[in-house]
C-alpha positions in Angstrom: -3.2 -6.1 -37.0 -0.6 -8.2 -34.0 -1.5 -11.1 -32.1 -1.4 -9.8 -28.2 1.6 -11.1 -26.4 0.4 -14.0 -24.7 1.1 -13.0 -21.4 0.4 -9.9 -22.0 -2.8 -8.2 -20.0 -4.6 -5.2 -18.9 -5.8 -2.9 -16.1 -8.6 -1.4 -16.6 -9.0 1.1 -13.3 -11.8 3.5 -12.2 -12.0 6.7 -10.2 -13.8 10.0 -8.9 -12.1 13.3 -9.9 -13.3 16.0 -7.5 -12.5 19.9 -9.3 -13.7 23.1 -8.8 -17.4 23.7 -10.3 -15.9 26.9 -12.6 -13.6 24.3 -14.3 -15.2 20.9 -14.7 -15.4 21.0 -18.2 -11.5 22.3 -19.0 -10.8 19.0 -16.6 -12.8 16.9 -18.7 -11.1 17.8 -21.9 -8.1 17.6 -20.5 -8.1 14.0 -18.9 -10.7 13.1 -22.7 -6.6 13.7 -24.3 -5.7 11.1 -22.6 -4.8 7.8 -24.4 -6.1 5.4 -21.6 -8.4 7.9 -20.0 -11.7 8.3 -19.9 -15.5 10.2 -19.2 -17.9 8.2 -18.1 -19.6 10.1 -15.4 -20.4 13.3 -14.9 -23.2 14.5 -11.7 -22.1 18.5 -10.2 -18.5 18.5 -10.2 -17.2 14.8 -9.9 -16.2 13.0 -12.9 -16.1 9.1 -13.4 -13.0 7.7 -15.0 -11.9 4.6 -16.6 -8.7 4.6 -17.2 -6.5 1.3 -18.7 -3.4 0.8 -19.9 -0.3 -2.4 -20.0 0.8 -2.0 -16.4 0.1 -0.5 -12.8 2.5 1.9 -12.9 0.7 3.3 -16.6 -2.2 3.3 -14.7 -0.9 5.7 -11.9 1.3 7.9 -14.1 -2.3 8.4 -15.9 -4.1 9.2 -12.5 -1.2 10.9 -10.9 -1.0 13.8 -15.0 -5.1 14.2 -14.1 -4.7 14.8 -10.2 -2.1 17.8 -11.5 -4.3 19.2 -13.6 -6.0 23.4 -13.3 -8.5 22.9 -11.8 -7.8 18.8 -9.6 -9.5 18.8 -5.9 -8.7 15.5 -5.7 -8.3 12.1 -8.1 -8.6 8.3 -6.3 -8.5 5.3 -7.3 -11.7 3.5 -6.5 -11.3 -0.1 -8.0 -8.3 -2.2 -10.2 -9.1 -4.8 -12.2 -6.7 -7.3 -14.3 -7.8 -8.5 -17.6 -5.9 -11.1 -19.7 -5.2 -8.3 -22.4 -6.1 -11.2 -25.5 -10.2 -11.3 -23.3 -10.2 -7.3 -23.6 -13.7 -6.4 -25.3 -15.1 -10.2 -24.8 -18.5 -10.3 -23.1 -18.2 -13.0 -20.2 
């Protein structure tokens, strides 16, 4: 495996996605199919999603893609953190 670039960073964001009640499972499947996104909680028609990527632009593009999915009513980023790529996954 290749060593991470010393200057590389990982952008970690969370988002709240609201969708039509009848579209929850379809939207969840759409999000889970994206390489950068993971659904971590579902409550009613609200999904909490974690998005990770090498730049804020790529994270934003992923959120825009989610927002454009059929059945999505709103998609809002609520948090973003930037970590050095080599520390990603380490416990504090």
